[in-house]
Backbone as a printed PyTorch tensor [residue, N CA C, xyz], in Angstrom:
tensor([[[276.7260,  54.5140, 227.1170],
         [275.6480,  53.4770, 226.5860],
         [274.3990,  53.3090, 227.4430]],

        [[273.2770,  53.2030, 227.3630],
         [272.1000,  53.3360, 227.8050],
         [271.7420,  52.2410, 228.6340]],

        [[271.3140,  52.6120, 229.9700],
         [270.8000,  51.6800, 231.2760],
         [269.8950,  50.6680, 230.3400]],

        [[269.8300,  49.6250, 231.0640],
         [269.2060,  48.2280, 231.1050],
         [267.3830,  48.6050, 230.7250]],

        [[267.1420,  48.3340, 229.5630],
         [265.3850,  48.7080, 229.8800],
         [264.9750,  47.7190, 228.8120]],

        [[263.3620,  47.5590, 228.8880],
         [262.8610,  46.7390, 227.5860],
         [261.3250,  47.5280, 227.5310]],

        [[260.8620,  46.8270, 226.7010],
         [259.2680,  47.1990, 225.9140],
         [258.4000,  46.1900, 225.7170]],

        [[257.4690,  46.6510, 226.4890],
         [256.3560,  45.2240, 226.3540],
         [255.3050,  45.6360, 225.7460]],

        [[254.8610,  45.2330, 224.6750],
         [253.5580,  46.0140, 223.8310],
         [252.3500,  45.3990, 224.1810]],

        [[250.7410,  45.4640, 224.0780],
         [249.8780,  44.3870, 224.4770],
         [250.1240,  44.1510, 226.1580]],

        [[250.8480,  44.7180, 227.0600],
         [251.0350,  44.6110, 228.4230],
         [249.7320,  43.8310, 229.1490]],

        [[248.4500,  44.7830, 228.8470],
         [247.5380,  44.1520, 229.9040],
         [246.2580,  43.5450, 228.7550]],

        [[246.3230,  43.9390, 227.6990],
         [245.3700,  43.4310, 226.6560],
         [244.3130,  44.1070, 226.2910]],

        [[243.3520,  44.5100, 225.3240],
         [242.4400,  45.3530, 224.9180],
         [241.6850,  45.7630, 225.5930]],

        [[240.9410,  44.3880, 226.5850],
         [240.0150,  44.7230, 227.4520],
         [240.0950,  45.2840, 228.7310]],

        [[241.4230,  45.1850, 229.3570],
         [241.8330,  45.8370, 230.5350],
         [242.2630,  47.2940, 230.5550]],

        [[242.9500,  47.2460, 229.0320],
         [243.1850,  48.6250, 228.5430],
         [242.1190,  49.2700, 228.7140]],

        [[241.0770,  48.9110, 227.9270],
         [240.1410,  49.9870, 227.9410],
         [239.4050,  50.0910, 229.3370]],

        [[239.0140,  49.0660, 229.9490],
         [238.7820,  49.5860, 231.4640],
         [239.3810,  50.5360, 232.1250]],

        [[240.6550,  50.3440, 231.8380],
         [241.5470,  51.7720, 232.6490],
         [241.1530,  53.0800, 232.0820]],

        [[241.0340,  53.0190, 230.4580],
         [240.7690,  53.9860, 229.9380],
         [239.3040,  54.7980, 230.3160]],

        [[238.5790,  53.7990, 230.2310],
         [236.8960,  54.0860, 230.5060],
         [236.9230,  54.9680, 232.1300]],

        [[237.6010,  54.1960, 232.9620],
         [237.7690,  54.8830, 234.3800],
         [238.2860,  56.0000, 234.6500]],

        [[239.5760,  56.2370, 233.8580],
         [240.1080,  57.4420, 233.9980],
         [239.0350,  58.6690, 233.4480]],

        [[238.2910,  58.5920, 232.1550],
         [237.7050,  59.6940, 231.3460],
         [236.4370,  59.7600, 232.4100]],

        [[236.1400,  59.1640, 233.0410],
         [234.6270,  59.0260, 234.2650],
         [235.0820,  59.6510, 235.0110]],

        [[236.4060,  59.8870, 235.5260],
         [236.9720,  60.5890, 236.8980],
         [237.8220,  61.6030, 236.8230]],

        [[237.6000,  62.4970, 235.3430],
         [238.5090,  63.4820, 235.2250],
         [238.2600,  64.5470, 236.7370]],

        [[237.6020,  64.4890, 237.1530],
         [237.3720,  65.6500, 238.8240],
         [238.6300,  65.2560, 239.7030]],

        [[238.7710,  63.9910, 239.4940],
         [239.4680,  63.3950, 240.8810],
         [241.1500,  63.4860, 240.5160]],

        [[241.5980,  63.8230, 239.1110],
         [243.2560,  64.3940, 238.8290],
         [243.2440,  65.8120, 239.5870]],

        [[244.5310,  65.8870, 239.8250],
         [245.0520,  67.4010, 240.7240],
         [246.5470,  66.9310, 240.1710]],

        [[247.2330,  68.4890, 240.0860],
         [248.4920,  68.7720, 239.7000],
         [249.5080,  67.6300, 240.3290]],

        [[250.3440,  67.2290, 239.4980],
         [251.4010,  66.4690, 240.0480],
         [252.1220,  67.0500, 241.0970]],

        [[252.9760,  66.1270, 241.9110],
         [253.5180,  66.4990, 242.7290],
         [255.4200,  66.2380, 241.9120]],

        [[256.2860,  66.8550, 242.6950],
         [258.0180,  66.6720, 242.3800],
         [258.8330,  66.9610, 243.5860]],

        [[259.4760,  66.1280, 243.9080],
         [260.5750,  65.9040, 245.2260],
         [261.8040,  66.6280, 244.8210]],

        [[261.9860,  67.7490, 245.4800],
         [263.2410,  68.4270, 245.4670],
         [263.6730,  68.0200, 246.8460]],

        [[265.2190,  67.9640, 246.6010],
         [265.9180,  67.6620, 247.8890],
         [265.9830,  68.8850, 248.8140]],

        [[266.1630,  70.0920, 248.3540],
         [266.1380,  71.1280, 249.4010],
         [264.6090,  71.3530, 249.8630]],

        [[263.7090,  71.2970, 249.4050],
         [262.4320,  71.6580, 249.7370],
         [261.1210,  70.5180, 249.8860]],

        [[261.3510,  69.7080, 249.7080],
         [260.6470,  68.4200, 249.6170],
         [259.3250,  68.1350, 248.4800]],

        [[258.4920,  67.6180, 248.5120],
         [257.7030,  67.5250, 247.4880],
         [256.7200,  68.8220, 247.2950]],

        [[256.3710,  69.3280, 246.1410],
         [255.1930,  70.4870, 245.8080],
         [254.8880,  70.2470, 244.3540]],

        [[253.9880,  71.3070, 244.1850],
         [253.7960,  71.2920, 242.6570],
         [254.6500,  72.1930, 241.8000]],

        [[255.6100,  71.9080, 240.9520],
         [256.5650,  72.6490, 240.4170],
         [256.4670,  72.6630, 238.6750]],

        [[255.5780,  73.2670, 238.1930],
         [254.7320,  73.0400, 236.8210],
         [256.0240,  72.8940, 235.6880]],

        [[257.0880,  73.7200, 236.0450],
         [258.1800,  74.2000, 235.2190],
         [259.2340,  72.7400, 235.1390]],

        [[259.1220,  71.9840, 235.9670],
         [259.6370,  70.7830, 236.0610],
         [258.6940,  69.4620, 235.5620]],

        [[257.6350,  69.4570, 236.3350],
         [256.9940,  68.5400, 235.9240],
         [255.3130,  69.0340, 235.8710]],

        [[254.7480,  68.6630, 234.4540],
         [253.3380,  69.3050, 234.4890],
         [252.1810,  67.8520, 233.8860]],

        [[251.7320,  67.5140, 235.0370],
         [251.0790,  66.5390, 234.7270],
         [249.9360,  66.3140, 235.8010]],

        [[248.8030,  65.5900, 236.0260],
         [248.2400,  65.4360, 236.9910],
         [247.7150,  64.1290, 237.3930]],

        [[247.6830,  63.8910, 238.0830],
         [247.7330,  62.4270, 239.0710],
         [246.5300,  62.4410, 239.7760]],

        [[245.9700,  61.2160, 239.8970],
         [244.5760,  60.9040, 239.9780],
         [244.8180,  60.6650, 241.7860]],

        [[243.8000,  60.8920, 242.4160],
         [244.0930,  61.3130, 243.8570],
         [242.5620,  60.3920, 244.7050]],

        [[241.7350,  59.7120, 243.4550],
         [240.3910,  59.5640, 244.4210],
         [241.0210,  57.7810, 244.6130]],

        [[239.5770,  57.1490, 244.5790],
         [239.6220,  55.7800, 244.8940],
         [239.9690,  55.0000, 243.5190]],

        [[241.1000,  54.3260, 243.6600],
         [241.0930,  53.3960, 242.4540],
         [241.5120,  52.2590, 242.9010]],

        [[241.3190,  51.4550, 243.4300],
         [241.8380,  50.5550, 244.5460],
         [241.6340,  49.1010, 243.6340]],

        [[240.4330,  49.0150, 242.9300],
         [240.1750,  47.8260, 242.0300],
         [241.1580,  48.0150, 240.8210]],

        [[241.2800,  48.8960, 239.9730],
         [242.1910,  49.2140, 239.2220],
         [243.8620,  48.6490, 239.3520]],

        [[243.8520,  49.7280, 240.6740],
         [245.3840,  49.2520, 240.9300],
         [245.6840,  47.6030, 241.4230]],

        [[244.7690,  47.3020, 241.9200],
         [244.8950,  46.0580, 242.3470],
         [244.9450,  44.9600, 241.0130]],

        [[244.5150,  45.1870, 240.2730],
         [244.6310,  44.5230, 238.4810],
         [245.6980,  44.8700, 237.9250]],

        [[246.1510,  46.0200, 237.9210],
         [247.9450,  46.8720, 237.4510],
         [248.8210,  45.6460, 238.4420]],

        [[248.8430,  45.8160, 239.5040],
         [249.6990,  44.9200, 240.4890],
         [249.8470,  43.8040, 239.9500]],

        [[248.6140,  42.8770, 240.0200],
         [248.7450,  41.7600, 239.6560],
         [249.1430,  41.2460, 238.0720]],

        [[248.8680,  42.3630, 237.4470],
         [249.6390,  42.1680, 235.8060],
         [251.1820,  42.5010, 236.2770]],

        [[251.9310,  43.4340, 236.9450],
         [253.0870,  43.2810, 237.0890],
         [253.7170,  41.8010, 237.5540]],

        [[252.8850,  41.6390, 239.0200],
         [253.4740,  40.4060, 239.9810],
         [253.7360,  39.0120, 238.7520]],

        [[252.2910,  39.0670, 238.1950],
         [252.7530,  37.5630, 236.8300],
         [253.6790,  37.8270, 235.7950]],

        [[254.1180,  39.0580, 235.9390],
         [255.5260,  38.9170, 234.5980],
         [256.8750,  39.9930, 235.2630]],

        [[256.9240,  39.6540, 236.9120],
         [258.0550,  39.8600, 237.6150],
         [259.1320,  39.8700, 237.1520]],

        [[259.7980,  38.0800, 236.8630],
         [260.6850,  37.7350, 236.2210],
         [261.0730,  38.2240, 235.2090]],

        [[260.1750,  38.7590, 233.7630],
         [260.6770,  39.1670, 232.6110],
         [261.0730,  40.9410, 233.2460]],

        [[260.0420,  41.5810, 233.6440],
         [259.9440,  42.8940, 234.3260],
         [261.6500,  43.3250, 234.8380]],

        [[262.0220,  42.3280, 235.8490],
         [263.3560,  42.6290, 236.5220],
         [264.6170,  42.5360, 235.7800]],

        [[264.5790,  41.4110, 234.9540],
         [265.3650,  41.0450, 234.1490],
         [265.5050,  42.1310, 233.0060]],

        [[264.4520,  42.6720, 232.5590],
         [264.5140,  43.8440, 231.6650],
         [265.4140,  44.8830, 231.7790]],

        [[265.1750,  45.2820, 233.4720],
         [265.7340,  46.6900, 233.8910],
         [267.2140,  45.7740, 234.3720]],

        [[267.7130,  45.2210, 234.0100],
         [269.1190,  44.5520, 234.3030],
         [269.0650,  44.0360, 235.6700]],

        [[268.0410,  43.4480, 236.3680],
         [268.1340,  43.1410, 238.0590],
         [267.6850,  42.0450, 238.2060]],

        [[268.1070,  41.3740, 237.4180],
         [267.5100,  39.2250, 237.3860],
         [267.7820,  39.2660, 238.8900]],

        [[266.8370,  38.4410, 239.2980],
         [266.4540,  37.9110, 240.5150],
         [266.2270,  38.8780, 241.6120]],

        [[265.8800,  39.9590, 241.3250],
         [265.1760,  41.0000, 242.4820],
         [264.1670,  40.5060, 242.6960]],

        [[263.6130,  40.7800, 244.1380],
         [262.1050,  40.2990, 244.3520],
         [261.7950,  41.7790, 245.0850]],

        [[260.8480,  42.4770, 244.6310],
         [260.4620,  43.5590, 244.9600],
         [260.1730,  43.6620, 246.5550]],

        [[260.3730,  44.5800, 247.7260],
         [259.6790,  44.2640, 248.8150],
         [258.8250,  45.3640, 249.0020]],

        [[258.2900,  46.1830, 248.0100],
         [257.7240,  47.0730, 247.9320],
         [256.8380,  47.9080, 246.3830]],

        [[255.7620,  48.1570, 246.2330],
         [255.2430,  48.8030, 244.9260],
         [254.7430,  49.7700, 245.2320]],

        [[255.1920,  50.8800, 244.4000],
         [255.0120,  52.1120, 244.4330],
         [254.0460,  52.5610, 243.1450]],

        [[252.5900,  52.7630, 243.1420],
         [251.9300,  53.0830, 241.7360],
         [251.1140,  54.2860, 241.6800]],

        [[251.2370,  55.0650, 240.6860],
         [250.1280,  56.3860, 240.4860],
         [249.5240,  56.1120, 239.0950]],

        [[248.4110,  56.7570, 239.0750],
         [247.9450,  57.3510, 237.8660],
         [247.9850,  58.5070, 237.4950]],

        [[248.2270,  58.7170, 236.2130],
         [248.8210,  59.9450, 235.7760],
         [247.7720,  60.5370, 234.3980]],

        [[247.3420,  61.8920, 234.4630],
         [246.6950,  62.1310, 233.3010],
         [247.7270,  63.3410, 232.8640]],

        [[248.2540,  63.7230, 231.3420],
         [249.1620,  64.3370, 230.7270],
         [248.1160,  65.0140, 229.6310]],

        [[248.2550,  66.2790, 230.0780],
         [247.2870,  67.5430, 229.1560],
         [248.3020,  67.9290, 228.2100]],

        [[247.6190,  69.0720, 227.6880],
         [248.3940,  70.0210, 226.6870],
         [249.6750,  70.8460, 227.2630]],

        [[251.0540,  70.5800, 226.6600],
         [251.9720,  71.3050, 227.6190],
         [252.5210,  70.5540, 228.5930]],

        [[252.2660,  68.9990, 228.7910],
         [252.6510,  68.3470, 230.0220],
         [254.0240,  67.8090, 229.5700]],

        [[255.0310,  67.7250, 230.3180],
         [256.3470,  67.3520, 230.0950],
         [256.5890,  67.1210, 231.5400]],

        [[258.4580,  66.4600, 231.6160],
         [258.8150,  66.4050, 232.8870],
         [260.4180,  65.9550, 232.5250]],

        [[260.9440,  67.1850, 233.1010],
         [262.4170,  67.5480, 233.0870],
         [263.5900,  66.4450, 233.4890]],

        [[264.5930,  66.4060, 232.8540],
         [265.4750,  65.4080, 232.9140],
         [265.3550,  64.9950, 234.9190]],

        [[265.7300,  63.8540, 234.8290],
         [265.6980,  63.5820, 236.3190],
         [265.8880,  61.7530, 236.2740]],

        [[266.0580,  61.5580, 237.8830],
         [266.4880,  59.9820, 237.9510],
         [265.0580,  59.8340, 238.9870]],

        [[264.8850,  58.4350, 238.5990],
         [263.7430,  57.8470, 239.9940],
         [264.1080,  57.6970, 241.3550]],

        [[265.3140,  57.4310, 241.3030],
         [266.0230,  57.0240, 243.0100],
         [266.1120,  58.2110, 243.7670]],

        [[265.7120,  58.6320, 244.5780],
         [265.7710,  60.0000, 245.5590],
         [267.3770,  59.7720, 246.2910]],

        [[268.4860,  60.3320, 245.8070],
         [269.7690,  60.3350, 245.9460],
         [270.0110,  60.7030, 247.4630]],

        [[269.2540,  62.1250, 247.9430],
         [269.5220,  62.7560, 248.8250],
         [268.5890,  62.4020, 250.5760]],

        [[267.5370,  61.5950, 250.0840],
         [266.1150,  60.9430, 251.2070],
         [266.6460,  60.1820, 252.1280]],

        [[267.2090,  60.7900, 253.5070],
         [267.3080,  59.8040, 254.2030],
         [266.5530,  59.4150, 255.1280]],

        [[265.6470,  59.4650, 255.2000],
         [264.4340,  59.0560, 256.0070],
         [263.5740,  58.5520, 255.5350]],

        [[263.8810,  57.6540, 254.6470],
         [263.0430,  56.6610, 253.7560],
         [263.0840,  55.1730, 253.9780]],

        [[262.3440,  54.1630, 254.2080],
         [263.1080,  53.0060, 254.7330],
         [263.1330,  52.0640, 253.3640]],

        [[262.8860,  52.6330, 252.1710],
         [263.4040,  51.8680, 250.6300],
         [263.7730,  52.7810, 249.6270]],

        [[264.6560,  51.7650, 248.7570],
         [265.0600,  52.5620, 247.4720],
         [264.2420,  52.0250, 246.1250]],

        [[263.9810,  53.2910, 245.3670],
         [263.0310,  52.6550, 244.0770],
         [264.3170,  51.8460, 243.4810]],

        [[264.3700,  50.8700, 242.5180],
         [265.2930,  49.7190, 241.7950],
         [264.8380,  49.5330, 240.2020]],

        [[263.4320,  49.4800, 240.0810],
         [262.9480,  49.3890, 239.0080],
         [262.0050,  50.1590, 238.7740]],

        [[262.1680,  50.9370, 237.4660],
         [261.0010,  51.7460, 237.1810],
         [260.1800,  51.2820, 235.8500]],

        [[258.9750,  51.6240, 235.6190],
         [257.8220,  50.8820, 234.7810],
         [256.8230,  52.1260, 234.5810]],

        [[256.3930,  52.2550, 233.1220],
         [255.6600,  53.3250, 232.6490],
         [254.6340,  52.6660, 231.6560]],

        [[253.3340,  52.4350, 231.9660],
         [252.4440,  51.7850, 231.6130],
         [251.2710,  53.0930, 230.6710]],

        [[251.3630,  52.7000, 229.0580],
         [250.6850,  54.2530, 228.6090],
         [248.8680,  53.2820, 228.1430]],

        [[248.3830,  54.4360, 228.0740],
         [246.9700,  53.9800, 227.6470],
         [246.3430,  55.2710, 227.1410]],

        [[245.7270,  55.1410, 226.0230],
         [244.8310,  56.5680, 225.7550],
         [243.8980,  56.0860, 224.2910]],

        [[243.3010,  57.0820, 224.1840],
         [242.1830,  56.7400, 222.9740],
         [243.1900,  56.3190, 221.7910]],

        [[242.2910,  55.8700, 220.9480],
         [242.9510,  55.4750, 219.5870],
         [241.5690,  55.6740, 218.3380]],

        [[242.0300,  56.5420, 217.5410],
         [243.3390,  56.6890, 217.1930],
         [243.7130,  57.8390, 218.0290]],

        [[244.7830,  58.1160, 218.2590],
         [245.9150,  58.6790, 219.1920],
         [245.5980,  60.0210, 218.7700]],

        [[245.0660,  61.2020, 219.9320],
         [244.9230,  62.5430, 219.3090],
         [246.2680,  63.5390, 219.9500]],

        [[246.9640,  63.0010, 220.5340],
         [247.6990,  63.8740, 221.0210],
         [249.1200,  63.7400, 220.4980]],

        [[250.1660,  64.4020, 220.3860],
         [251.2950,  64.2910, 219.7180],
         [252.6560,  64.4090, 220.8750]],

        [[253.5270,  64.1440, 220.6020],
         [254.5890,  64.1310, 221.7530],
         [254.3540,  63.1310, 222.6750]],

        [[254.7910,  63.6290, 223.8810],
         [255.0080,  62.7220, 225.1450],
         [255.8520,  61.3870, 225.0270]],

        [[257.0330,  61.6580, 224.1650],
         [257.2470,  60.4550, 224.2290],
         [258.5130,  60.3310, 225.3470]],

        [[259.0660,  59.5490, 225.7820],
         [260.0370,  58.8650, 227.2710],
         [261.3420,  58.9310, 226.5480]],

        [[262.3090,  59.5410, 227.1510],
         [263.6780,  60.0180, 226.5160],
         [264.2850,  59.3420, 227.5790]],

        [[265.1690,  58.3410, 227.3640],
         [266.2620,  57.6170, 227.8520],
         [267.5760,  58.0050, 227.5940]],

        [[268.1210,  58.5330, 228.6660],
         [269.6620,  58.9380, 228.3740],
         [270.7580,  57.7800, 229.0450]],

        [[271.5020,  57.9540, 228.1240],
         [273.1750,  57.2950, 228.8790],
         [273.4680,  57.5150, 230.1500]],

        [[273.8610,  56.3760, 231.1430],
         [274.0690,  56.5920, 232.4220],
         [275.7410,  57.7140, 231.9620]],

        [[276.4870,  57.3120, 231.1590],
         [277.5650,  57.7570, 230.5250],
         [277.5280,  58.2590, 229.0530]],

        [[277.7870,  59.3270, 228.9600],
         [277.8010,  59.9550, 227.1380],
         [276.1620,  60.5240, 227.0470]],

        [[276.2620,  61.0480, 225.5800],
         [275.1710,  61.5440, 224.8400],
         [274.2910,  60.5700, 224.5440]],

        [[274.3060,  59.2050, 224.6600],
         [273.3330,  58.5860, 223.7820],
         [271.8990,  58.6790, 224.6860]],

        [[270.4460,  58.6040, 223.4860],
         [269.5620,  58.8610, 224.1570],
         [268.7360,  58.2300, 223.2660]],

        [[267.6430,  57.9000, 223.8010],
         [266.3570,  56.9830, 223.0700],
         [265.0340,  56.9320, 223.5390]],

        [[264.1450,  57.7270, 222.2710],
         [262.7750,  58.0720, 222.3100],
         [261.9890,  56.9510, 222.4310]],

        [[261.0690,  56.3560, 223.1170],
         [260.3690,  55.7620, 223.5690],
         [258.7540,  56.3010, 222.9480]],

        [[257.9590,  55.8430, 221.8530],
         [256.7160,  56.0260, 222.1600],
         [255.7440,  55.7800, 222.7560]],

        [[254.9430,  56.5260, 223.2960],
         [253.7360,  56.2670, 224.5670],
         [252.5350,  55.8350, 224.0850]],

        [[252.6520,  54.5870, 223.2690],
         [251.4790,  53.7070, 222.4540],
         [250.7360,  52.7570, 223.4330]],

        [[249.5550,  52.9880, 223.1270],
         [248.5610,  52.2170, 223.8120],
         [248.9870,  50.9180, 224.6010]],

        [[248.7240,  50.5270, 225.6730],
         [248.9500,  49.2300, 226.1630],
         [250.2870,  48.6790, 226.0950]],

        [[251.0830,  49.6010, 225.9810],
         [252.7110,  49.3580, 226.3200],
         [253.3910,  49.5400, 227.6650]],

        [[254.1180,  48.8180, 228.2340],
         [255.1750,  48.7660, 229.4650],
         [256.6740,  49.2950, 228.6210]],

        [[256.6860,  49.9650, 229.7740],
         [258.4370,  50.6770, 229.5350],
         [258.8280,  50.5250, 230.5710]],

        [[260.1050,  49.3480, 230.8960],
         [260.9490,  49.0900, 231.9050],
         [261.9570,  49.4930, 232.0620]],

        [[262.6190,  50.3620, 232.9940],
         [264.1670,  50.6090, 233.0410],
         [264.4260,  50.7190, 234.8340]],

        [[265.9920,  50.5810, 234.6970],
         [266.7320,  51.0430, 236.0060],
         [265.9430,  52.3190, 236.6610]],

        [[265.5950,  52.5280, 237.8370],
         [265.6030,  53.5910, 238.3820],
         [266.9480,  54.7170, 238.5500]],

        [[267.8090,  54.1870, 238.0940],
         [268.7070,  55.0320, 238.3850],
         [268.8630,  55.7830, 236.9610]],

        [[268.2790,  55.3360, 235.6750],
         [268.4540,  55.9170, 234.2480],
         [268.2800,  57.4280, 234.3160]],

        [[268.7790,  58.2780, 234.1970],
         [268.6160,  59.4100, 233.5660],
         [267.2090,  59.4360, 232.4080]],

        [[266.2870,  60.3470, 232.9050],
         [265.1180,  60.1820, 231.6960],
         [264.2540,  61.2820, 231.6960]],

        [[263.2920,  61.8010, 230.8350],
         [262.5970,  62.6500, 230.7670],
         [261.4090,  62.5060, 229.7980]],

        [[260.7270,  63.3720, 229.6930],
         [259.1090,  63.4370, 229.2860],
         [258.8520,  64.7870, 228.2630]],

        [[258.9410,  64.3220, 226.7790],
         [259.1250,  65.4540, 225.8960],
         [257.4180,  66.2890, 226.1050]],

        [[257.7980,  66.9310, 225.7170],
         [256.2770,  67.9690, 225.8020],
         [254.9740,  67.5290, 224.9860]],

        [[254.0570,  67.4360, 225.5260],
         [252.9770,  66.4610, 225.0180],
         [251.9570,  67.8120, 224.3260]],

        [[251.6040,  67.7570, 223.1720],
         [250.3010,  68.3570, 222.6340],
         [249.4540,  68.0080, 222.5370]],

        [[248.2550,  67.9770, 222.9850],
         [246.6910,  68.0530, 223.0580],
         [245.6510,  69.1820, 222.3320]],

        [[245.2260,  69.1390, 221.0200],
         [244.3810,  69.8250, 220.6360],
         [243.2930,  70.3090, 221.7970]],

        [[243.2060,  71.4360, 222.0500],
         [242.1520,  71.7160, 222.4790],
         [242.1680,  71.3780, 223.7650]],

        [[243.5040,  71.2160, 224.4210],
         [243.4880,  70.4070, 225.8340],
         [242.3350,  69.6900, 226.1250]],

        [[241.6010,  68.8460, 225.2570],
         [240.6990,  67.8820, 225.8590],
         [241.0740,  67.0390, 226.3670]],

        [[240.4920,  66.5080, 227.6770],
         [241.0640,  65.5900, 228.8950],
         [241.0180,  64.2970, 227.9370]],

        [[240.0120,  64.3480, 227.3630],
         [239.7530,  62.8530, 226.8430],
         [241.0060,  62.1900, 225.8900]],

        [[241.3060,  63.5210, 225.0020],
         [242.4770,  63.4220, 224.1090],
         [243.9540,  62.9850, 224.8210]],

        [[243.9990,  62.9140, 226.1860],
         [245.4730,  63.2120, 226.8600],
         [246.1300,  61.8870, 226.6880]],

        [[247.4050,  61.9610, 227.0550],
         [248.5330,  60.9260, 227.2760],
         [248.0980,  60.3270, 228.8710]],

        [[247.6320,  58.9510, 228.9830],
         [247.3810,  58.2560, 230.3460],
         [248.4120,  57.4990, 230.2540]],

        [[248.8960,  57.0700, 231.8580],
         [250.2450,  56.2390, 232.2120],
         [249.6650,  55.8570, 233.6120]],

        [[250.2530,  54.7200, 233.6530],
         [250.4590,  54.5570, 235.0570],
         [252.0520,  54.1580, 235.3020]],

        [[252.2110,  55.1100, 236.4300],
         [254.0400,  55.0610, 236.6430],
         [253.8220,  53.7750, 238.0770]],

        [[255.1010,  53.1260, 237.8520],
         [255.1680,  52.0620, 238.9800],
         [256.9390,  52.0580, 239.1470]],

        [[256.8800,  52.1880, 240.4000],
         [258.0630,  51.7620, 240.9260],
         [258.4610,  50.3970, 242.1340]],

        [[259.6350,  49.6070, 241.4910],
         [259.5330,  48.2370, 242.2730],
         [260.8730,  48.8180, 243.5280]],

        [[260.5240,  48.7530, 244.5960],
         [261.3220,  49.2510, 246.0410],
         [261.7300,  47.8520, 246.5140]],

        [[262.9680,  47.9550, 247.3830],
         [264.1800,  47.3280, 248.2360],
         [264.0450,  47.9640, 249.1650]],

        [[263.9080,  46.8920, 250.0920],
         [263.8310,  47.4800, 251.7620],
         [265.3300,  47.8930, 251.8570]],

        [[265.9010,  49.1220, 252.8730],
         [267.0640,  49.3210, 253.5010],
         [267.4140,  48.5520, 254.4070]],

        [[268.5240,  47.7770, 254.3880],
         [269.1940,  47.3500, 255.9590],
         [268.5140,  48.1270, 256.9120]],

        [[268.5080,  47.3260, 258.0160],
         [268.1800,  48.1380, 259.3660],
         [269.4280,  49.1240, 259.8570]],

        [[269.3860,  49.9560, 260.4140],
         [269.8470,  51.0920, 260.3470],
         [270.8590,  51.7730, 259.3410]],

        [[270.4010,  51.6350, 258.2220],
         [271.1700,  51.9180, 257.0690],
         [271.0340,  53.5950, 256.6320]],

        [[271.7920,  54.2960, 256.2670],
         [271.6760,  55.9850, 256.0770],
         [272.4700,  56.1720, 254.9240]],

        [[271.6760,  57.5640, 254.3100],
         [272.4610,  58.0160, 253.3090],
         [273.3580,  59.2180, 253.5050]],

        [[274.5330,  59.8430, 253.2190],
         [275.0770,  60.9360, 253.3200],
         [274.7550,  61.9090, 252.3470]],

        [[273.9360,  61.8280, 250.9320],
         [273.7190,  62.4690, 250.2100],
         [274.5020,  62.2930, 248.8150]]])
């Protein structure tokens, strides 16, 4: 059975989605290879596992607007992820560009063996935006069942938000971008809603 999830099309609206795209395209130089966490060696660039580019520049205004959009529909979002009534203690957000060959192997977003972090990811959300008509192919989000072989492929449509529980196994199919043109890539905002751990709580792994 697939984990709880929901899809919200037209999440930001045409104008806000275009503003985000314009910002990303004007700031190509601010994107650097994305990091991925490994239980043994911590965070690092591992393109065989995750191949994409994370924005490292100043995007406070855009991030503030996106955060406000999430907060305005928080009940719908957490309920869609199977966590009705959950109130996030923290919101983690990153802006990502996926170019030719971009992918992310199967993983979960909850860090099961990190002992020194004060919060846990509970709800994951991915917002997609890109040029229209869409120039890239692939890049679908694949949600896997918690138990069994069932899976669901979700297309990365412009102005679409996909929400799911952070313990759900998922991956990103390889993306093909003709000529590897940055402007024709698949852009996304990844968002995680966190819950504080009880004081003194620890994990054994």
